[in-house]
BATORDO-493092 format. One record per residue (C-alpha): residue number from 1; chain; residue in three letters; x, y, z. Coordinates in Angstrom, 2 decimals, m for minus. Last residue first. Layout:
REM BATORDO-493092
  resi  chain  resn        x        y        z
   NUM      A   ala        X        Y        Z
...
***
This chain:
REM BATORDO-493092
  resi  chain  resn        x        y        z
   400      A   gln   165.82    90.91    87.96
   399      A   pro   163.55    93.95    87.89
   398      A   leu   159.93    93.13    86.97
   397      A   glu   158.54    94.61    83.72
   396      A   leu   155.03    95.86    84.34
   395      A   thr   152.01    94.95    82.18
   394      A   val   148.72    96.91    82.30
   393      A   glu   145.40    95.32    81.33
   392      A   trp   142.00    96.94    80.91
   391      A   met   138.30    96.06    80.71
   390      A   tyr   136.08    99.08    80.13
   389      A   asp   132.54    99.60    81.47
   388      A   glu   128.97    98.85    80.45
   387      A   ala   128.94    95.34    81.95
   386      A   glu   127.28    93.85    78.86
   385      A   ala   128.95    96.20    76.36
   384      A   asp   132.46    95.54    77.69
   383      A   trp   134.70    98.11    75.96
   382      A   gln   138.32    97.02    75.56
   381      A   thr   141.54    98.47    76.94
   380      A   trp   145.22    97.48    76.66
   379      A   ala   147.41    99.87    78.62
   378      A   pro   150.34   101.73    77.10
   377      A   pro   153.75   100.39    78.19
   376      A   ala   154.64   100.91    81.88
   375      A   ala   156.15   103.95    83.63
   374      A   leu   153.81   103.22    86.58
   373      A   arg   152.20   106.65    86.43
   372      A   arg   152.03   106.42    82.65
   371      A   ala   150.27   103.04    82.80
   370      A   leu   147.76   104.33    85.37
   369      A   val   146.97   107.35    83.18
   368      A   gln   146.44   104.99    80.23
   367      A   pro   144.08   102.93    82.41
   366      A   lys   142.15   106.20    83.15
   365      A   arg   141.66   107.24    79.53
   364      A   pro   139.11   104.51    78.79
   363      A   asp   136.75   105.95    81.45
   362      A   leu   134.55   103.81    83.73
   361      A   ala   137.39   101.42    84.50
   360      A   arg   137.90    97.68    85.09
   359      A   gly   140.83    95.52    86.09
   358      A   arg   143.88    93.49    85.16
   357      A   leu   147.47    93.94    86.32
   356      A   val   150.17    91.74    84.79
   355      A   leu   153.53    91.58    86.62
   354      A   lys   156.26    90.49    84.22
   353      A   phe   159.49    88.49    84.43
   352      A   glu   157.85    85.05    84.10
   351      A   asp   154.11    85.84    84.25
   350      A   val   152.95    86.99    87.70
   349      A   gln   149.20    87.66    87.59
   348      A   val   147.02    90.24    89.35
   347      A   gly   143.22    90.49    89.46
   346      A   asp   140.04    92.55    89.23
   345      A   leu   141.52    95.95    90.06
   344      A   trp   139.67    99.29    90.12
   343      A   thr   139.53   102.53    88.15
   342      A   gly   137.02   105.38    88.65
   341      A   glu   139.57   107.60    90.39
   340      A   pro   143.14   106.79    89.33
   339      A   leu   145.20   103.82    90.65
   338      A   ala   148.81   104.99    91.16
   337      A   arg   148.80   104.64    94.96
   336      A   thr   147.70   101.00    94.69
   335      A   val   150.47   100.18    92.20
   334      A   arg   153.16   101.89    94.27
   333      A   glu   152.13    99.96    97.39
   332      A   leu   152.45    96.74    95.41
   331      A   leu   155.92    97.75    94.21
   330      A   ala   157.02    98.68    97.74
   329      A   thr   155.83    95.31    99.02
   328      A   thr   158.10    93.70    96.49
   327      A   val   157.66    91.65    93.34
   326      A   gly   161.07    91.64    91.60
   325      A   thr   161.77    87.96    92.19
   324      A   pro   158.61    86.15    93.21
   323      A   leu   157.22    86.78    96.70
   322      A   pro   158.54    84.67    99.54
   321      A   thr   156.22    81.90   100.80
   320      A   gln   154.40    83.11   103.85
   319      A   gln   155.10    82.30   107.49
   318      A   glu   152.56    84.01   109.73
   317      A   pro   149.68    82.73   107.60
   316      A   arg   146.85    85.24   106.90
   315      A   val   143.76    84.11   108.82
   314      A   ala   143.23    87.25   110.91
   313      A   glu   144.20    89.63   108.09
   312      A   leu   141.61    88.02   105.84
   311      A   arg   138.91    88.39   108.51
   310      A   ala   139.76    92.07   109.00
   309      A   ile   139.55    92.66   105.26
   308      A   asp   136.23    90.81   105.20
   307      A   arg   134.77    93.13   107.83
   306      A   ser   136.04    96.17   105.94
   305      A   leu   134.45    94.86   102.74
   304      A   gly   131.05    94.69   104.40
   303      A   ala   131.38    98.25   105.67
   302      A   asn   132.49    99.53   102.26
   301      A   leu   129.51    97.86   100.57
   300      A   ala   127.14    99.34   103.15
   299      A   arg   128.59   102.78   102.45
   298      A   gln   128.26   102.25    98.71
   297      A   gln   124.53   101.52    98.96
   296      A   arg   122.91    98.72    97.09
   295      A   leu   124.79    95.80    98.55
   294      A   gln   126.31    92.91    96.63
   293      A   val   127.40    90.27    99.16
   292      A   gly   129.63    87.45    98.13
   291      A   leu   133.04    88.91    98.92
   290      A   ala   135.69    86.67    97.53
   289      A   ala   136.90    83.65    99.51
   288      A   tyr   140.58    83.44   100.14
   287      A   gly   142.39    80.62    98.55
   286      A   ala   145.98    80.98    99.63
   285      A   leu   149.47    80.65    98.25
   284      A   gly   148.49    79.70    94.69
   283      A   leu   150.46    82.57    93.22
   282      A   ala   147.41    84.14    91.57
   281      A   leu   145.32    83.67    94.72
   280      A   trp   147.95    85.34    96.88
   279      A   leu   148.18    88.21    94.37
   278      A   ser   144.41    88.72    94.23
   277      A   ser   144.22    88.91    98.03
   276      A   trp   147.06    91.42    98.17
   275      A   leu   145.43    93.62    95.52
   274      A   leu   142.01    93.40    97.21
   273      A   ala   143.55    94.53   100.51
   272      A   arg   145.28    97.45    98.76
   271      A   gln   142.01    98.50    97.09
   270      A   ala   140.40    98.60   100.55
   269      A   glu   143.19   100.79   101.88
   268      A   arg   143.02   102.97    98.74
   267      A   pro   139.39   103.89    99.42
   266      A   leu   136.58   102.20    97.47
   265      A   gly   134.98   103.77    94.41
   264      A   glu   134.60   100.49    92.55
   263      A   gly   135.99    97.58    94.58
   262      A   leu   133.24    95.10    93.77
   261      A   arg   131.21    96.38    90.88
   260      A   arg   128.40    98.90    91.24
   259      A   arg   125.00    98.01    89.86
   258      A   arg   123.55   100.60    87.55
   257      A   pro   120.77   103.15    87.66
   256      A   arg   120.64   105.27    84.50
   255      A   leu   122.10   108.75    84.88
   254      A   asp   124.69   108.55    82.09
   253      A   leu   127.19   111.32    81.43
   252      A   trp   129.17   112.44    78.39
   251      A   pro   131.51   115.36    77.68
   250      A   pro   133.78   113.81    76.74
   249      A   glu   133.69   110.79    74.42
   248      A   arg   131.39   107.82    74.35
   247      A   arg   129.34   108.64    71.24
   246      A   trp   125.71   107.54    71.33
   245      A   ala   124.07   110.96    71.04
   244      A   ala   126.88   112.26    68.82
   243      A   ala   126.03   109.79    66.06
   242      A   lys   122.43   110.97    65.78
   241      A   leu   123.03   114.61    66.76
   240      A   val   124.26   115.75    63.33
   239      A   ala   121.12   114.22    61.77
   238      A   pro   118.94   116.64    63.76
   237      A   gln   119.85   119.47    61.36
   236      A   ala   118.64   122.79    62.78
   235      A   ser   121.92   124.67    62.40
   234      A   gln   123.15   128.26    62.49
   233      A   val   126.85   129.11    62.12
   232      A   val   128.38   132.41    63.29
   231      A   glu   132.00   133.40    62.62
   230      A   his   134.23   135.95    64.39
   229      A   ala   132.29   135.58    67.65
   228      A   pro   131.22   138.09    70.32
   227      A   leu   127.53   138.33    69.21
   226      A   gly   126.89   142.00    68.37
   225      A   glu   123.47   141.54    66.79
   224      A   pro   121.74   138.34    67.84
   223      A   val   121.59   135.49    65.28
   222      A   pro   118.18   133.82    65.41
   221      A   pro   117.88   130.42    67.14
   220      A   pro   117.82   127.41    64.80
   219      A   glu   114.46   125.94    63.74
   218      A   pro   112.91   122.52    64.51
   217      A   leu   114.94   122.20    66.65
   216      A   gly   117.87   124.39    67.69
   215      A   phe   121.59   125.01    67.30
   214      A   leu   123.45   128.31    67.19
   213      A   trp   127.15   127.54    66.77
   212      A   ala   129.50   130.45    67.50
   211      A   ala   133.01   130.65    66.06
   210      A   glu   136.51   131.99    66.71
   209      A   val   135.67   133.30    70.17
   208      A   pro   135.65   136.99    71.02
   207      A   glu   138.24   138.10    73.62
   206      A   tyr   137.72   138.51    77.37
   205      A   arg   137.67   134.85    78.45
   204      A   gly   137.69   133.96    82.16
   203      A   phe   134.45   131.92    82.19
   202      A   leu   132.67   134.85    83.87
   201      A   gln   134.02   137.01    81.03
   200      A   leu   132.46   134.64    78.49
   199      A   ser   129.16   134.89    80.38
   198      A   arg   129.25   138.69    80.20
   197      A   gly   129.64   138.52    76.41
   196      A   val   126.80   135.99    76.11
   195      A   glu   124.60   138.27    78.23
   194      A   asp   125.41   141.24    75.99
   193      A   ala   124.56   139.22    72.87
   192      A   leu   121.21   138.24    74.45
   191      A   ala   120.36   141.85    75.28
   190      A   arg   121.23   142.87    71.70
   189      A   gly   118.47   140.76    70.23
   188      A   gly   117.70   137.05    69.99
   187      A   glu   114.16   136.09    71.01
   186      A   asp   114.60   132.34    70.35
   185      A   leu   117.61   132.32    72.68
   184      A   pro   115.54   133.32    75.70
   183      A   his   117.53   135.65    78.03
   182      A   ala   118.40   134.10    81.40
   181      A   leu   120.96   131.78    79.87
   180      A   gln   121.87   128.49    81.56
   179      A   arg   125.62   128.16    82.02
   178      A   phe   128.60   126.34    80.56
   177      A   asp   132.30   125.77    81.18
   176      A   ser   135.58   124.81    79.47
   175      A   leu   134.44   121.89    77.34
   174      A   arg   137.45   120.61    75.42
   173      A   gly   138.69   120.95    71.81
   172      A   gln   141.30   123.62    72.58
   171      A   glu   138.63   125.83    74.16
   170      A   phe   134.90   125.10    74.22
   169      A   leu   132.40   127.46    75.86
   168      A   ala   128.80   126.35    76.49
   167      A   met   125.60   128.42    76.41
   166      A   ser   122.15   127.22    77.45
   165      A   asn   118.53   127.65    76.37
   164      A   ser   118.02   123.85    76.67
   163      A   leu   116.63   123.19    73.18
   162      A   gly   117.97   126.49    71.81
   161      A   asp   121.58   125.48    72.37
   160      A   leu   124.11   128.30    71.97
   159      A   val   127.45   126.55    71.53
   158      A   ile   130.59   128.66    71.85
   157      A   trp   133.89   128.30    70.02
   156      A   ser   137.64   128.24    70.62
   155      A   gly   140.83   126.94    69.01
   154      A   arg   139.18   125.44    65.95
   153      A   gly   140.61   122.19    64.60
   152      A   glu   137.33   120.30    64.78
   151      A   phe   134.45   122.74    64.74
   150      A   gln   131.53   120.61    63.50
   149      A   ala   132.90   117.37    64.93
   148      A   leu   133.31   118.83    68.42
   147      A   ser   129.95   120.61    68.01
   146      A   ala   128.18   117.23    67.91
   145      A   arg   129.58   116.44    71.36
   144      A   trp   128.09   119.69    72.70
   143      A   val   124.69   118.97    71.13
   142      A   ala   124.66   115.47    72.66
   141      A   leu   125.59   116.98    76.05
   140      A   pro   122.84   119.64    75.98
   139      A   leu   120.06   117.09    76.64
   138      A   pro   121.20   115.86    80.06
   137      A   glu   121.67   112.08    80.06
   136      A   leu   119.89   108.74    79.91
   135      A   arg   121.52   106.06    77.76
   134      A   arg   120.49   102.56    76.71
   133      A   leu   116.93   103.09    77.88
   132      A   arg   114.43   100.29    78.25
   131      A   leu   111.49   102.75    78.37
   130      A   arg   109.82   101.19    81.41
   129      A   arg   112.98   100.27    83.28
   128      A   ser   115.17   103.26    82.48
   127      A   leu   112.44   105.87    82.98
   126      A   val   111.17   104.33    86.22
   125      A   gly   114.69   103.88    87.62
   124      A   ala   115.73   107.44    86.75
   123      A   ala   112.56   108.73    88.43
   122      A   gln   113.26   106.75    91.60
   121      A   ala   116.87   107.94    91.66
   120      A   pro   115.83   111.58    91.47
   119      A   met   118.14   113.43    89.06
   118      A   ala   121.78   114.47    89.08
   117      A   ala   124.38   115.80    86.64
   116      A   phe   128.04   116.69    87.04
   115      A   leu   130.78   118.64    85.26
   114      A   val   133.85   118.89    87.50
   113      A   arg   136.55   121.51    87.95
   112      A   arg   139.32   120.20    90.22
   111      A   arg   141.23   121.86    93.03
   110      A   his   144.36   120.48    94.76
   109      A   glu   147.17   121.58    92.44
   108      A   glu   145.09   124.31    90.85
   107      A   val   142.44   124.37    88.13
   106      A   val   142.60   120.67    87.29
   105      A   asp   140.32   120.06    84.32
   104      A   leu   136.92   118.79    83.17
   103      A   leu   136.46   115.75    85.45
   102      A   glu   133.20   114.01    84.63
   101      A   tyr   130.20   113.30    86.85
   100      A   asp   127.22   111.01    87.35
    99      A   val   124.60   111.23    90.10
    98      A   asn   121.40   109.32    90.90
    97      A   leu   119.67   111.14    93.73
    96      A   glu   117.52   110.41    96.78
    95      A   his   115.18   113.38    96.70
    94      A   gln   114.90   116.60    98.72
    93      A   gly   118.21   117.76    97.22
    92      A   trp   116.60   118.30    93.81
    91      A   phe   114.77   121.51    94.70
    90      A   pro   116.94   123.24    97.31
    89      A   ser   120.13   121.93    95.65
    88      A   arg   122.58   121.03    98.42
    87      A   glu   122.12   117.33    97.55
    86      A   ala   124.05   117.90    94.32
    85      A   glu   127.06   119.18    96.29
    84      A   ala   127.00   116.16    98.62
    83      A   leu   126.79   113.81    95.64
    82      A   val   129.78   115.53    94.00
    81      A   ala   131.82   115.30    97.21
    80      A   glu   131.00   111.59    97.64
    79      A   ala   132.05   110.85    94.05
    78      A   leu   135.28   112.84    94.58
    77      A   pro   136.30   110.50    97.37
    76      A   phe   136.97   111.97   100.83
    75      A   gly   139.94   110.16   102.43
    74      A   glu   142.45   112.84   101.46
    73      A   leu   140.71   115.95   100.15
    72      A   glu   141.02   117.25    96.60
    71      A   pro   138.99   120.45    96.56
    70      A   phe   135.98   120.59    94.23
    69      A   leu   135.17   123.35    91.76
    68      A   ala   131.71   123.22    90.21
    67      A   thr   129.91   122.63    86.91
    66      A   arg   126.17   121.99    86.88
    65      A   leu   123.33   119.92    85.43
    64      A   leu   120.28   119.09    87.57
    63      A   leu   117.35   117.18    86.11
    62      A   tyr   113.91   117.32    84.49
    61      A   glu   113.52   121.05    83.77
    60      A   ser   117.15   121.15    82.58
    59      A   ser   116.36   119.32    79.35
    58      A   leu   116.36   115.52    79.08
    57      A   gly   118.16   113.42    76.45
    56      A   leu   116.85   109.90    75.96
    55      A   tyr   118.67   107.33    73.82
    54      A   leu   116.61   104.25    73.01
    53      A   pro   117.63   100.74    72.03
    52      A   gly   114.96    98.95    69.97
    51      A   arg   111.50    99.88    68.82
    50      A   val   109.82   102.80    67.03
    49      A   arg   106.41   102.22    65.48
    48      A   gln   105.76   106.01    65.31
    47      A   ala   102.48   105.68    67.24
    46      A   arg   104.16   103.25    69.64
    45      A   leu   106.98   105.72    70.23
    44      A   phe   104.55   108.56    71.02
    43      A   gly   102.48   106.42    73.38
    42      A   arg   105.59   105.28    75.22
    41      A   val   106.93   108.83    75.47
    40      A   glu   103.66   110.29    76.77
    39      A   ser   103.23   107.54    79.39
    38      A   val   106.84   107.90    80.55
    37      A   leu   106.40   111.68    80.85
    36      A   arg   103.21   111.20    82.84
    35      A   glu   105.10   108.96    85.28
    34      A   tyr   107.94   111.50    85.40
    33      A   asp   105.72   114.40    86.50
    32      A   pro   108.23   117.25    86.52
    31      A   glu   108.05   120.01    89.15
    30      A   gly   108.06   123.70    88.16
    29      A   ala   104.47   124.26    89.25
    28      A   ser   103.45   121.40    86.91
    27      A   ile   105.77   120.12    84.19
    26      A   val   104.33   117.12    82.29
    25      A   gly   100.94   118.80    81.87
    24      A   glu   101.24   119.20    78.12
    23      A   leu   103.90   117.86    75.77
    22      A   pro   103.89   118.46    72.01
    21      A   his   105.27   115.74    69.69
    20      A   glu   107.82   116.74    67.05
    19      A   ile   108.99   114.40    64.28
    18      A   leu   112.27   115.05    62.45
    17      A   glu   112.77   112.89    59.38
    16      A   thr   114.27   109.50    58.52
    15      A   thr   114.31   108.63    62.22
    14      A   tyr   114.57   111.72    64.43
    13      A   leu   112.34   112.12    67.47
    12      A   phe   111.73   115.44    69.23
    11      A   leu   109.49   115.59    72.31
    10      A   ser   108.07   118.98    73.21
     9      A   arg   107.14   121.53    75.89
     8      A   ala   109.49   121.02    78.84
     7      A   thr   112.15   119.57    76.56
     6      A   cys   112.78   115.94    75.58
     5      A   tyr   115.17   114.70    72.91
     4      A   leu   114.63   111.14    71.66
     3      A   glu   117.18   109.14    69.72
     2      A   ala   116.40   105.75    68.22
     1      A   met   118.58   102.70    67.65
***
């Protein structure tokens, strides 16, 4: 596996040593030329005789990376809200976008802070197809994940990333917020320290952090005088990014195009219909046909599913065999309400005195959330490398 980090001016490749390749003409009038970027990357990799799975981290000149607060609105999925926010960008909003997001925290009862990234869908497709990428994400994320290992056990720290000229705040081992810095990190100076201090106040922190990590390639940024941190660590070691680039732990995003699975991102009503259909099939009461149409757009997928839901309701027998002992309509409603965002069902099985739920998730933590909501034992999860998501299973004890 190879890791490639791309800024507006350079490509950085680390194998046994760090190799830098200058870029010219890839950014013109502030707009990236992705076809030229692909040509430069392919030529560079051929010259270095690099093959196999490739990680590509892109700086902010090539994509949009933001945090934002989103209200929790009934009937308006978070994915739709994130896409709508990304499309508000005056530069990136003129394109059809690929978007990925991650929930950072719940600020209030009905407000969530989200980290999200977006880039033109056509560009993401060209990069993924021609470079055979295994991950495509904003460049700072690998640096942020590497900082988790560097400062494990610390209560708070900041990451000043010279590759993307950004600052990120971590508290209690989690990303709190980040922003692009106006002052160049490679210039250092008191003005930079003042901007870092103001940024911490914008994040709601008024005390110095325990540590500051200044990371850059091929050299670390200089230490500015007056930096609000009790300890300062400089690093220009690309080896610390190698494992972090591939690690699937927050914060991580992937902007490669991917085919959505049946049921992913659908409203609870659609999930409820799938749950009933799976249960009838599991009990041998009916053999309803599964949806056979895979549509590109989520709205088209929802429309097709709605038609099939109506068809299923029309052919459902008036007299149905009673459900097994302990399986009630209230229990099924409880299961559908407990499903977190980014989690969907593949099937249901009644096994003696247990109800076994099986499905897929984009985040391995979500099945555990489902298990806690249902007061069930911890969920079984397993990464599916081919499908690039997580299989899970939750078992409920049925009352007798």
